[in-house]
Backbone as CSV, one residue per row, in Angstrom:
resi,resn,N_x,N_y,N_z,CA_x,CA_y,CA_z,C_x,C_y,C_z
1,MET,128.358,103.704,93.740,128.111,104.251,95.056,126.838,103.615,95.609
2,ASN,126.876,103.169,96.847,125.743,102.526,97.497,125.396,103.330,98.740
3,LYS,124.422,104.232,98.603,124.031,105.075,99.723,122.518,105.178,99.752
4,VAL,121.947,105.108,100.969,120.499,105.179,101.107,120.153,106.104,102.270
5,LEU,119.033,106.800,102.147,118.514,107.659,103.194,117.051,107.284,103.391
6,LEU,116.711,106.803,104.578,115.346,106.386,104.885,114.756,107.306,105.941
7,VAL,113.496,107.671,105.763,112.761,108.416,106.783,111.515,107.608,107.066
8,GLY,111.377,107.184,108.315,110.228,106.367,108.674,110.072,106.279,110.177
9,ARG,109.297,105.303,110.607,109.029,105.132,112.031,109.514,103.769,112.492
10,LEU,110.024,103.741,113.717,110.501,102.502,114.313,109.300,101.617,114.646
11,THR,109.345,100.342,114.254,108.197,99.454,114.440,108.115,98.843,115.830
12,LYS,109.230,98.784,116.554,109.206,98.300,117.947,110.467,98.773,118.654
13,ASP,110.450,98.715,119.979,111.625,99.124,120.752,112.811,98.227,120.414
14,THR,113.997,98.818,120.466,115.212,98.077,120.131,115.792,97.393,121.359
15,GLU,116.718,96.499,121.099,117.407,95.762,122.159,118.868,95.621,121.750
16,ILE,119.756,95.938,122.663,121.200,95.818,122.400,121.649,94.399,122.692
17,LYS,122.432,93.872,121.796,123.103,92.596,122.024,124.593,92.832,121.826
18,THR,125.396,92.053,122.493,126.843,92.190,122.376,127.424,90.914,121.798
19,THR,128.252,91.060,120.772,128.892,89.905,120.145,129.993,89.381,121.066
20,PRO,130.455,88.145,120.834,131.554,87.605,121.643,132.815,88.480,121.625
21,SER,132.995,89.248,120.542,134.168,90.126,120.458,133.950,91.473,121.150
22,GLY,132.735,91.705,121.692,132.464,92.928,122.441,131.812,94.049,121.658
23,THR,131.354,93.784,120.453,130.694,94.797,119.631,129.212,94.864,119.977
24,ASP,128.706,96.069,120.288,127.277,96.247,120.522,126.545,96.282,119.187
25,VAL,125.409,95.580,119.130,124.622,95.490,117.897,123.150,95.639,118.234
26,THR,122.422,96.395,117.426,120.970,96.420,117.523,120.392,96.275,116.123
27,ARG,119.366,95.478,116.019,118.644,95.299,114.755,117.264,95.899,114.948
28,PHE,116.776,96.593,113.920,115.481,97.249,114.030,114.848,97.363,112.653
29,THR,113.548,97.597,112.644,112.808,97.732,111.396,112.211,99.132,111.322
30,VAL,112.352,99.748,110.163,111.800,101.075,109.917,110.661,100.944,108.912
31,ALA,109.484,101.473,109.279,108.327,101.494,108.378,108.390,102.779,107.565
32,VAL,108.533,102.642,106.248,108.683,103.787,105.354,107.482,103.837,104.417
33,ASP,106.729,104.942,104.475,105.579,105.116,103.585,106.047,105.598,102.224
34,ARG,105.320,105.164,101.187,105.574,105.671,99.836,104.242,105.810,99.113
35,VAL,104.187,106.736,98.178,102.961,106.991,97.432,102.898,106.025,96.260
36,LYS,101.770,105.311,96.139,101.576,104.348,95.053,100.951,104.994,93.829
37,GLY,99.948,105.764,94.058,99.219,106.351,92.938,98.528,107.610,93.405
38,GLN,97.297,107.762,92.995,96.548,108.968,93.335,96.178,108.960,94.814
39,GLY,97.082,109.453,95.626,96.816,109.551,97.053,96.918,108.249,97.819
40,GLU,97.177,107.157,97.119,97.314,105.864,97.796,98.722,105.724,98.359
41,LYS,98.790,105.164,99.556,100.094,104.941,100.177,100.320,103.462,100.383
42,ASP,101.572,103.093,100.358,101.995,101.735,100.680,103.142,101.879,101.666
43,THR,103.400,100.846,102.434,104.461,100.909,103.432,105.459,99.794,103.194
44,ASP,106.735,100.152,103.202,107.818,99.174,103.129,108.417,99.052,104.524
45,PHE,108.766,97.836,104.909,109.377,97.578,106.208,110.831,97.190,105.953
46,ILE,111.741,98.093,106.290,113.160,97.933,105.989,113.896,97.493,107.249
47,GLN,114.574,96.354,107.168,115.358,95.855,108.293,116.713,96.540,108.295
48,CYS,117.117,97.015,109.468,118.371,97.758,109.609,119.189,97.168,110.753
49,VAL,120.473,97.455,110.741,121.363,97.045,111.825,122.326,98.191,112.099
50,ALA,122.602,98.413,113.395,123.549,99.459,113.795,124.527,98.865,114.797
51,PHE,125.721,99.419,114.826,126.783,98.891,115.672,127.305,99.959,116.629
52,ASN,127.907,99.493,117.716,128.649,100.297,118.691,127.889,101.520,119.165
53,LYS,128.493,102.720,119.048,127.903,103.952,119.575,126.535,104.239,118.955
54,THR,126.400,103.988,117.662,125.121,104.230,116.990,124.045,103.324,117.569
55,ALA,124.369,102.062,117.798,123.423,101.118,118.393,123.014,101.580,119.790
56,GLN,123.973,102.038,120.577,123.679,102.504,121.935,122.775,103.734,121.919
57,THR,123.030,104.662,121.003,122.234,105.889,120.905,120.806,105.578,120.483
58,ILE,120.644,104.735,119.473,119.300,104.351,119.022,118.542,103.685,120.157
59,ASN,119.197,102.765,120.845,118.549,102.033,121.937,118.118,102.969,123.068
60,LYS,118.899,103.998,123.326,118.623,104.902,124.447,117.543,105.936,124.129
61,TYR,117.550,106.484,122.902,116.711,107.642,122.600,115.531,107.390,121.664
62,ILE,115.560,106.342,120.880,114.509,106.106,119.888,113.640,104.933,120.349
63,HIS,112.324,105.125,120.298,111.398,104.100,120.767,110.320,103.829,119.717
64,LYS,109.581,102.770,119.921,108.521,102.362,118.996,107.647,103.561,118.620
65,GLY,107.454,103.743,117.317,106.603,104.816,116.808,107.327,106.121,116.542
66,ASP,108.535,106.280,117.078,109.299,107.509,116.850,109.776,107.567,115.399
67,GLN,109.811,108.791,114.866,110.341,108.971,113.519,111.861,108.937,113.583
68,ILE,112.457,108.295,112.592,113.908,108.134,112.545,114.386,108.349,111.117
69,ILE,115.559,108.917,110.999,116.223,109.051,109.701,117.445,108.144,109.742
70,VAL,117.545,107.264,108.766,118.651,106.313,108.710,119.445,106.579,107.441
71,GLU,120.750,106.782,107.599,121.629,106.944,106.453,122.636,105.803,106.487
72,GLY,122.815,105.141,105.361,123.759,104.032,105.321,123.859,103.447,103.935
73,ASN,124.134,102.144,103.881,124.190,101.458,102.587,123.358,100.193,102.669
74,ILE,123.001,99.684,101.514,122.157,98.491,101.433,123.028,97.281,101.145
75,LYS,122.778,96.234,101.911,123.404,94.927,101.652,122.280,93.924,101.532
76,THR,122.347,93.105,100.510,121.353,92.050,100.361,122.042,90.714,100.595
77,GLY,121.273,89.771,101.004,121.821,88.456,101.243,120.946,87.391,100.581
78,SER,121.517,86.258,100.349,120.744,85.142,99.804,121.341,83.856,100.339
79,TYR,120.579,82.817,100.228,121.058,81.518,100.668,120.421,80.441,99.810
80,GLU,121.012,79.287,99.800,120.453,78.136,99.102,120.204,77.059,100.134
81,ASP,118.969,76.521,100.126,118.719,75.446,101.076,119.346,74.149,100.588
82,LYS,119.372,73.159,101.445,120.072,71.915,101.132,119.378,71.092,100.048
83,ASP,118.110,71.378,99.785,117.366,70.647,98.756,117.505,71.380,97.476
């Protein structure tokens, strides 16, 4: 099972883009604080993507600095350069 729940703040305002097939997409980054040790905090910056109605709702109602809860799954990617 691949499920994640993030609670953090939006790092900048979102922007909707539409794919050639007509799908609305928004990409955004969520700053998530975590406790490192004795009262020390560290912040992870998690890149997220939302589609269609979810993308439209985020773009309309959530702005830079607002707290957001994101539920979804994690996908990682990798690539090999030509060298």
